[in-house]
GUDRENKOL-253531 format. One record per residue (C-alpha): x, y, z; residue in one letter; residue number from 0. Coordinates in nm, 4 decimals. Each point is the difference from the previous one (the first is absolute). Layout:
<atoms>
[[X; Y; Z]; A; NUM] ...
</atoms>
This chain:
<atoms>
[[0.0000; 0.0000; 0.0000]; M; 0] [[0.1090; 0.3615; -0.0375]; A; 1] [[-0.0815; 0.3448; 0.1262]; S; 2] [[-0.0556; 0.2696; -0.2633]; I; 3] [[0.0792; 0.3711; 0.0148]; R; 4] [[-0.0731; 0.2525; -0.2743]; A; 5] [[0.1488; 0.3486; -0.0025]; E; 6] [[-0.1234; 0.2844; -0.2220]; K; 7] [[-0.1335; -0.2468; -0.2562]; L; 8] [[-0.0807; 0.1641; -0.3362]; V; 9] [[-0.1203; -0.1568; -0.3236]; K; 10] [[-0.0518; 0.1928; -0.3237]; R; 11] [[-0.1228; -0.1279; -0.3343]; Y; 12] [[0.1109; 0.2755; -0.2361]; G; 13] [[-0.1698; 0.3189; 0.1138]; A; 14] [[-0.2427; -0.1867; 0.2274]; F; 15] [[0.1015; -0.0486; 0.3628]; Q; 16] [[-0.1676; -0.3081; 0.1473]; A; 17] [[0.1683; 0.0024; 0.3430]; V; 18] [[0.0951; 0.3204; 0.1826]; H; 19] [[0.2930; -0.0531; 0.2359]; G; 20] [[-0.1610; -0.2343; 0.2526]; I; 21] [[0.1601; -0.1457; 0.3152]; D; 22] [[-0.1115; -0.3124; 0.1861]; F; 23] [[0.1255; -0.2954; 0.2017]; E; 24] [[-0.1335; -0.3561; 0.0115]; I; 25] [[0.1210; -0.2270; 0.2792]; A; 26] [[0.1353; -0.3504; -0.0501]; D; 27] [[-0.3014; -0.2329; -0.0114]; G; 28] [[-0.2583; 0.2795; -0.0208]; E; 29] [[-0.3092; -0.0127; -0.2229]; F; 30] [[-0.0647; 0.3401; -0.1607]; V; 31] [[-0.2735; 0.0888; -0.2487]; A; 32] [[0.0536; 0.2818; -0.2498]; I; 33] [[-0.3456; 0.1394; -0.0625]; L; 34] [[-0.1210; 0.2618; -0.2444]; G; 35] [[-0.1971; 0.0723; -0.3164]; P; 36] [[0.1261; -0.0734; -0.3506]; S; 37] [[0.2937; 0.2207; -0.0927]; G; 38] [[0.0984; 0.0825; 0.3589]; C; 39] [[0.3521; -0.1450; -0.0321]; G; 40] [[-0.0479; -0.3221; 0.1984]; K; 41] [[0.1007; -0.2419; -0.2796]; S; 42] [[0.2987; 0.2155; -0.0976]; S; 43] [[0.1132; -0.0084; 0.3636]; T; 44] [[-0.0330; -0.3782; 0.0142]; M; 45] [[0.1865; -0.0448; -0.3300]; R; 46] [[0.2866; 0.2168; 0.1250]; M; 47] [[0.0253; -0.2187; 0.3111]; I; 48] [[0.0083; -0.3090; -0.2220]; A; 49] [[0.2641; 0.1474; -0.2303]; G; 50] [[-0.2298; -0.0060; -0.3032]; L; 51] [[0.0099; 0.3809; -0.0251]; E; 52] [[0.3093; 0.2188; 0.0224]; T; 53] [[-0.0147; 0.2707; 0.2657]; L; 54] [[0.0080; 0.3542; -0.1355]; T; 55] [[0.1200; 0.1296; 0.3368]; E; 56] [[0.0358; -0.1307; 0.3533]; G; 57] [[0.1089; -0.3311; 0.1476]; A; 58] [[-0.1404; -0.3359; 0.1143]; I; 59] [[0.1636; -0.2101; 0.2715]; Y; 60] [[-0.0527; -0.3668; 0.0877]; F; 61] [[0.1255; -0.0725; 0.3540]; D; 62] [[0.1995; 0.3236; -0.0161]; G; 63] [[0.1683; -0.0891; -0.3316]; K; 64] [[-0.0597; 0.2344; -0.2928]; R; 65] [[-0.1512; -0.1985; -0.2889]; V; 66] [[-0.0440; 0.2683; -0.2685]; N; 67] [[0.2542; -0.1693; -0.2251]; D; 68] [[-0.0918; -0.3591; 0.0910]; V; 69] [[-0.1793; -0.1819; -0.2823]; R; 70] [[-0.3533; -0.1222; 0.0587]; A; 71] [[0.1100; -0.3657; -0.0245]; R; 72] [[0.2570; 0.0561; 0.2747]; D; 73] [[-0.2299; 0.1731; 0.2536]; R; 74] [[-0.1697; -0.3260; 0.1076]; N; 75] [[-0.3425; 0.1562; -0.0477]; V; 76] [[-0.3013; -0.2133; -0.0923]; A; 77] [[-0.3028; 0.1493; -0.1743]; M; 78] [[-0.3576; -0.1081; -0.0556]; S; 79] [[-0.2256; 0.1868; -0.2429]; F; 80] [[-0.3689; 0.0065; -0.0860]; E; 81] [[0.0906; -0.2189; -0.2975]; S; 82] [[0.1710; -0.3082; 0.1471]; Y; 83] [[0.1248; -0.1019; -0.3488]; A; 84] [[0.0462; -0.3714; 0.0575]; L; 85] [[0.1628; -0.2026; -0.2758]; Y; 86] [[-0.2937; -0.1933; -0.1539]; P; 87] [[0.1919; -0.2942; -0.1470]; T; 88] [[0.1777; -0.1162; 0.3167]; I; 89] [[-0.1263; -0.1409; 0.3291]; S; 90] [[-0.0620; 0.1950; 0.3181]; I; 91] [[0.3114; -0.1680; 0.1433]; Y; 92] [[0.2134; 0.1332; -0.2860]; E; 93] [[-0.1614; 0.3447; 0.0184]; N; 94] [[0.1042; 0.0292; 0.3647]; I; 95] [[0.3433; -0.1477; -0.0733]; A; 96] [[0.0722; 0.2360; -0.2909]; F; 97] [[0.1876; 0.2765; 0.1922]; P; 98] [[0.2118; -0.2633; 0.1764]; L; 99] [[0.0932; -0.1689; -0.3275]; R; 100] [[0.0883; 0.3403; -0.1447]; S; 101] [[0.2388; 0.0475; 0.2939]; A; 102] [[0.1609; -0.3423; -0.0682]; N; 103] [[-0.1077; -0.1464; 0.3334]; V; 104] [[0.0686; -0.3736; 0.0457]; D; 105] [[-0.2948; -0.2242; -0.0978]; N; 106] [[-0.0235; -0.1592; 0.3446]; R; 107] [[-0.0132; 0.3420; 0.1643]; E; 108] [[-0.2586; 0.1178; -0.2547]; I; 109] [[-0.2226; -0.2941; 0.0874]; D; 110] [[0.0360; 0.0673; 0.3724]; R; 111] [[-0.0815; 0.3713; -0.0321]; Q; 112] [[-0.2918; -0.0479; -0.2420]; V; 113] [[-0.1660; -0.2631; 0.2176]; R; 114] [[0.0629; 0.2053; 0.3136]; D; 115] [[-0.1632; 0.3165; -0.1373]; I; 116] [[-0.2809; -0.2040; -0.1578]; A; 117] [[-0.0825; -0.1569; 0.3362]; E; 118] [[0.0040; 0.3353; 0.1799]; K; 119] [[-0.2266; 0.1553; -0.2629]; M; 120] [[-0.2325; -0.3021; -0.0250]; E; 121] [[0.0923; -0.0763; -0.3614]; L; 122] [[0.1386; -0.3534; 0.0308]; T; 123] [[-0.3039; -0.1713; -0.1648]; P; 124] [[0.0322; 0.2355; -0.2986]; L; 125] [[0.3686; -0.0501; -0.0866]; L; 126] [[-0.0625; -0.2368; -0.2926]; D; 127] [[-0.2741; 0.2140; -0.1572]; L; 128] [[0.0314; 0.2593; -0.2774]; K; 129] [[-0.1005; 0.3650; 0.0571]; P; 130] [[-0.3161; -0.0340; -0.2125]; K; 131] [[-0.1336; -0.2536; 0.2531]; E; 132] [[0.0122; 0.2507; 0.2894]; L; 133] [[-0.2514; 0.2519; 0.1285]; S; 134] [[0.1005; 0.3681; 0.0041]; S; 135] [[0.0659; -0.0151; 0.3731]; G; 136] [[0.2165; -0.3122; -0.0323]; Q; 137] [[0.1963; 0.1560; -0.2877]; A; 138] [[0.0619; 0.3108; 0.2082]; Q; 139] [[0.1360; -0.2143; 0.2830]; R; 140] [[0.2348; -0.1740; -0.2448]; V; 141] [[0.1244; 0.3408; -0.1141]; G; 142] [[0.0656; 0.0934; 0.3616]; L; 143] [[0.1786; -0.3315; 0.0629]; A; 144] [[0.2232; 0.0512; -0.3041]; R; 145] [[0.1022; 0.3402; 0.1393]; A; 146] [[0.0513; -0.1249; 0.3561]; L; 147] [[0.1987; -0.3138; -0.0836]; V; 148] [[0.3108; 0.2186; -0.0400]; R; 149] [[-0.0210; 0.0989; 0.3690]; N; 150] [[0.0110; 0.3708; -0.0914]; P; 151] [[0.1248; 0.2834; 0.2190]; A; 152] [[-0.2959; 0.2137; -0.1111]; V; 153] [[-0.3352; -0.1115; -0.1415]; F; 154] [[-0.1882; 0.2495; -0.2192]; L; 155] [[-0.3661; -0.0496; -0.0947]; L; 156] [[-0.1503; 0.2270; -0.2654]; D; 157] [[-0.3843; -0.0196; -0.0048]; E; 158] [[0.0302; -0.3811; 0.0228]; P; 159] [[-0.3674; -0.0834; 0.0598]; I; 160] [[-0.1906; 0.2837; -0.1671]; S; 161] [[-0.1182; -0.2256; -0.2857]; H; 162] [[-0.1572; -0.2585; 0.2304]; L; 163] [[-0.3690; -0.0039; 0.0884]; D; 164] [[-0.1123; 0.1222; 0.3429]; T; 165] [[-0.0021; -0.3378; 0.1735]; R; 166] [[0.3424; -0.0935; -0.1376]; Q; 167] [[0.1435; 0.3382; 0.1033]; R; 168] [[-0.1110; -0.0542; 0.3604]; Y; 169] [[0.1552; -0.3468; -0.0046]; R; 170] [[0.3279; 0.1244; -0.1523]; M; 171] [[0.0194; 0.2906; 0.2445]; R; 172] [[-0.0075; -0.2432; 0.2891]; R; 173] [[0.2572; -0.2170; -0.1751]; F; 174] [[0.2415; 0.2894; -0.0630]; I; 175] [[-0.0353; 0.1126; 0.3617]; K; 176] [[0.0774; -0.3521; 0.1182]; S; 177] [[0.3049; -0.0113; -0.2318]; L; 178] [[0.1470; 0.3040; 0.1717]; H; 179] [[-0.0677; -0.1443; 0.3445]; Q; 180] [[0.1544; -0.3341; -0.0994]; K; 181] [[0.3081; 0.1220; -0.1901]; F; 182] [[0.0531; 0.3457; 0.1543]; D; 183] [[0.1070; 0.1443; -0.3360]; Y; 184] [[0.0511; 0.3709; -0.0570]; T; 185] [[-0.3087; 0.0544; -0.2170]; M; 186] [[-0.1163; 0.3002; -0.2028]; I; 187] [[-0.3528; -0.0173; -0.1369]; Y; 188] [[-0.0963; 0.2530; -0.2683]; V; 189] [[-0.3714; 0.0637; -0.0432]; T; 190] [[-0.2678; 0.2591; -0.0744]; H; 191] [[-0.2460; -0.1926; 0.2195]; D; 192] [[-0.0051; 0.1568; 0.3466]; Q; 193] [[-0.1860; -0.2972; 0.1498]; E; 194] [[0.2834; -0.2328; -0.1016]; E; 195] [[0.2624; 0.2379; 0.1363]; A; 196] [[-0.1698; 0.0466; 0.3373]; L; 197] [[-0.0746; -0.3714; 0.0398]; A; 198] [[0.3457; -0.1319; -0.0887]; L; 199] [[0.2713; 0.2478; 0.0912]; A; 200] [[0.1721; 0.0854; 0.3263]; E; 201] [[0.0539; 0.3497; -0.1380]; R; 202] [[-0.1538; 0.1828; -0.2949]; V; 203] [[0.1780; 0.2528; -0.2219]; M; 204] [[-0.2619; 0.2191; -0.1668]; V; 205] [[0.1266; 0.1695; -0.3178]; M; 206] [[-0.1399; 0.2704; -0.2273]; S; 207] [[0.1653; 0.1993; -0.2795]; D; 208] [[0.3340; -0.1702; 0.0605]; G; 209] [[0.0161; 0.0937; 0.3686]; E; 210] [[-0.0581; -0.1865; 0.3257]; I; 211] [[-0.3069; 0.1495; 0.1643]; Q; 212] [[0.0213; -0.2157; 0.3126]; Q; 213] [[0.1775; -0.3141; 0.1172]; M; 214] [[-0.1393; -0.1565; 0.3144]; A; 215] [[-0.1796; -0.3009; 0.1480]; V; 216] [[-0.3461; -0.0621; -0.1508]; P; 217] [[-0.1909; 0.1260; 0.3061]; D; 218] [[0.1843; 0.3322; -0.0101]; E; 219] [[-0.0484; 0.0464; -0.3740]; V; 220] [[-0.3730; -0.0626; 0.0425]; Y; 221] [[-0.0695; 0.1872; 0.3246]; A; 222] [[0.2642; 0.2747; -0.0135]; R; 223] [[0.0653; 0.0780; -0.3683]; P; 224] [[0.2713; 0.2596; -0.0488]; R; 225] [[-0.1909; 0.1944; -0.2652]; N; 226] [[-0.3266; 0.0113; -0.1918]; A; 227] [[0.1304; -0.2194; -0.2830]; F; 228] [[0.0783; -0.2891; 0.2353]; V; 229] [[-0.3341; 0.0456; 0.1759]; A; 230] [[-0.1827; -0.0117; -0.3325]; G; 231] [[0.1913; -0.2868; -0.1571]; F; 232] [[-0.0048; -0.2347; 0.2992]; V; 233] [[-0.3294; -0.1339; 0.1318]; G; 234] [[-0.3137; -0.1560; -0.1461]; E; 235] [[-0.2582; 0.1438; -0.0351]; P; 236] [[0.2003; 0.3189; -0.0682]; P; 237] [[0.0299; 0.2643; 0.2684]; I; 238] [[-0.2367; 0.2998; 0.0011]; N; 239] [[0.1536; 0.3438; -0.0581]; F; 240] [[-0.1738; 0.3315; 0.0593]; F; 241] [[0.1169; 0.3609; -0.0187]; D; 242] [[-0.0291; 0.1937; 0.3225]; C; 243] [[0.1004; 0.3247; 0.1637]; R; 244] [[0.2355; -0.0296; 0.2963]; V; 245] [[-0.0423; 0.2500; 0.2835]; A; 246] [[0.0874; 0.0460; 0.3673]; A; 247] [[-0.2948; -0.0723; 0.2286]; A; 248] [[-0.0477; 0.0082; 0.3778]; N; 249] [[0.3677; -0.0303; 0.0807]; G; 250] [[0.0442; -0.2808; -0.2518]; G; 251] [[-0.0529; -0.0543; -0.3704]; W; 252] [[-0.2920; -0.0964; -0.2158]; G; 253] [[-0.1172; -0.0240; -0.3578]; I; 254] [[-0.2966; 0.1520; -0.1786]; E; 255] [[-0.1777; -0.2188; -0.2539]; F; 256] [[-0.3356; 0.0645; -0.1688]; E; 257] [[-0.0826; 0.2687; 0.2551]; G; 258] [[0.0752; -0.2195; 0.3011]; R; 259] [[0.2845; 0.0538; 0.2441]; K; 260] [[0.1646; -0.3226; 0.1091]; L; 261] [[0.2482; -0.0042; 0.2878]; A; 262] [[0.3206; -0.1899; -0.0729]; L; 263] [[0.1549; -0.2500; 0.2434]; P; 264] [[0.3145; 0.1235; 0.1710]; E; 265] [[0.2268; -0.2270; -0.2060]; R; 266] [[-0.0865; 0.2076; -0.3106]; L; 267] [[0.0577; 0.3439; 0.1557]; H; 268] [[0.3645; 0.0241; -0.1098]; A; 269] [[-0.0899; -0.1034; -0.3559]; A; 270] [[-0.2872; 0.2500; -0.0086]; A; 271] [[0.2250; 0.2818; 0.1176]; Q; 272] [[0.2598; -0.0838; -0.2649]; A; 273] [[-0.2568; -0.0254; -0.2791]; I; 274] [[-0.1608; 0.3383; 0.0557]; G; 275] [[-0.3320; 0.0903; -0.1579]; D; 276] [[-0.0326; -0.2558; -0.2819]; G; 277] [[-0.0247; -0.3648; 0.0945]; G; 278] [[-0.0766; -0.3375; -0.1522]; L; 279] [[-0.1667; -0.2318; 0.2494]; A; 280] [[-0.0252; -0.3771; -0.0481]; A; 281] [[-0.1839; -0.2866; 0.1673]; I; 282] [[-0.0160; -0.3673; -0.0949]; R; 283] [[-0.3457; -0.1483; -0.0773]; P; 284] [[0.0261; -0.2395; 0.2948]; H; 285] [[0.0156; 0.2925; 0.2439]; F; 286] [[-0.3237; 0.1635; -0.1119]; L; 287] [[-0.3427; -0.1093; 0.1202]; S; 288] [[-0.3655; 0.0805; -0.0572]; I; 289] [[-0.1676; 0.1717; 0.2949]; G; 290] [[0.1508; 0.0478; 0.3423]; G; 291] [[0.0717; 0.3181; 0.1925]; D; 292] [[0.3799; 0.0025; -0.0012]; G; 293] [[0.1960; 0.3250; 0.0259]; P; 294] [[0.0576; 0.0114; -0.3783]; L; 295] [[-0.3009; -0.0407; -0.2268]; H; 296] [[-0.1489; 0.1434; -0.3194]; V; 297] [[-0.3389; -0.0348; -0.1685]; D; 298] [[-0.0487; -0.1348; -0.3498]; G; 299] [[-0.2166; -0.2016; -0.2377]; K; 300] [[0.0505; -0.3569; -0.1145]; V; 301] [[0.1042; -0.0273; -0.3644]; F; 302] [[0.0001; -0.3782; -0.0231]; I; 303] [[0.0550; -0.3135; 0.2098]; T; 304] [[0.1980; -0.2984; -0.1281]; E; 305] [[-0.0909; -0.3213; 0.1829]; E; 306] [[0.3006; -0.2366; -0.0003]; L; 307] [[-0.1435; -0.2676; 0.2325]; Q; 308] [[0.2749; 0.0228; 0.2647]; D; 309] [[-0.0100; 0.3805; 0.0080]; Q; 310] [[-0.1750; 0.2918; -0.1667]; N; 311] [[0.1625; 0.2959; -0.1734]; L; 312] [[-0.2049; 0.3144; 0.0500]; I; 313] [[0.0696; 0.3110; -0.2069]; F; 314] [[-0.1190; 0.3216; 0.1631]; V; 315] [[0.0047; 0.3485; -0.1523]; D; 316] [[0.0929; 0.2776; 0.2411]; V; 317] [[-0.0155; 0.3189; -0.2019]; G; 318] [[0.2316; -0.0527; -0.2978]; D; 319] [[0.1912; -0.2824; 0.1708]; T; 320] [[-0.0946; -0.3665; -0.0373]; R; 321] [[0.1032; -0.2181; 0.2944]; F; 322] [[0.0374; -0.3786; -0.0056]; T; 323] [[-0.0942; -0.1875; 0.3177]; L; 324] [[0.0413; -0.3664; 0.0900]; V; 325] [[-0.3002; -0.1232; 0.1992]; A; 326] [[-0.1492; -0.3187; 0.1414]; H; 327] [[-0.2240; -0.1886; -0.2483]; P; 328] [[-0.3014; 0.0929; 0.2112]; S; 329] [[0.0550; 0.3733; -0.0721]; V; 330] [[-0.1872; 0.0649; -0.3272]; T; 331] [[-0.1042; 0.3662; -0.0340]; P; 332] [[-0.2042; 0.0919; -0.3077]; R; 333] [[0.1178; 0.2217; -0.2832]; R; 334] [[-0.0694; 0.3652; 0.0857]; G; 335] [[-0.0457; -0.0721; 0.3712]; E; 336] [[0.1314; 0.2713; 0.2328]; A; 337] [[0.2648; -0.1433; 0.2344]; V; 338] [[0.2515; 0.1188; 0.2552]; R; 339] [[0.3585; -0.1122; -0.0636]; V; 340] [[0.2156; -0.0364; 0.3112]; S; 341] [[0.3770; 0.0358; -0.0387]; I; 342] [[0.2321; -0.1828; 0.2387]; D; 343] [[0.2360; 0.2829; 0.1064]; P; 344] [[0.2753; -0.2423; 0.1036]; E; 345] [[0.0422; -0.1088; -0.3628]; H; 346] [[-0.0314; 0.3366; -0.1720]; L; 347] [[0.3015; 0.1048; -0.2078]; L; 348] [[0.1028; 0.3502; -0.1083]; L; 349] [[0.2250; 0.1054; -0.2876]; F; 350] [[0.0888; 0.3301; -0.1697]; P; 351] [[-0.2413; 0.0855; -0.2815]; R; 352] [[0.3035; 0.0329; -0.2284]; S; 353] [[0.0157; -0.3819; -0.0064]; Q; 354] [[-0.3440; -0.0255; -0.1636]; A; 355] [[0.1516; -0.0020; -0.3498]; G; 356] [[0.1807; -0.3289; 0.0693]; K; 357] [[-0.3211; -0.1863; 0.0740]; I; 358] [[-0.2175; 0.1197; -0.2879]; E; 359] [[0.0701; -0.3095; -0.2086]; S; 360] [[-0.0711; -0.2241; 0.2984]; L; 361] [[-0.3411; 0.1416; 0.0904]; V; 362] [[-0.1340; 0.0740; -0.3495]; A; 363] 
</atoms>
């Protein structure tokens, strides 16, 4: 296994700059997800770690050793992609053995390593089959086994399960998590799917426009996002944003929204003071409720209710703002019904209004 450190990492493709001087560290044996929308720089970052892309500027270190000039084949990095690209004319055994044969490993050692990884990944009954005889999930596991048989220092996964159906993705997520727990590899998982990132990784690196927006444990990324982009990109259903006016009130701070003055909890006073007049408030759908007489509430009208059996999504218009709420299946207000929306003040977030531009594509 290996630790990874990146310093001032830059990648340009002609005039386009994909990665903007980022710094990060990944501990030996850590599982990190790089999360972000298409074009954010996550795949370029992963390819620079692997040695498949030349750095424009900066440096990458494995266990403290600079690897900028080390060829990809000599970095002992294994990769698994969305397309597992198995060789169709040879058996599963030979597919897994291929990287060992390419490295001129002794036949007896090849057999030992192939059967060992096949047993650990529950592939032993499939070794004599051809790829066309496998399900998509089985083929993906073979692709992972072929990468892992080399005992890599770093294991990189680039959208490895995005093509699978929902049930197979859940199954493969559990399998990948168990792989990390069993082998303790340094693993980097690149994805645009925030659910995958939060479920699998020990830490999540959220990227946008070639920059790291936040790198932290999943709970912190979800509950304490560093900026409005992270708040908007992470979480399902998406977080609710609403413009507000920030003002001092009764020795503390509050916000004004749709003619109502809402007192802010003390933990937001410093942020409110720094923001000044214009603010962008945010609250996740799970922390809103219909009815109640909490300290923060607004009145609105139901736009529509989506009944999802295990929960209901309720969309409520408050002035020009449409809020999404997650409610118990028994809560089924009618379209046009007047309702009171209670806001849990302990989960309210506050950002500068200047960050609104970064979330427009997320909330459209």
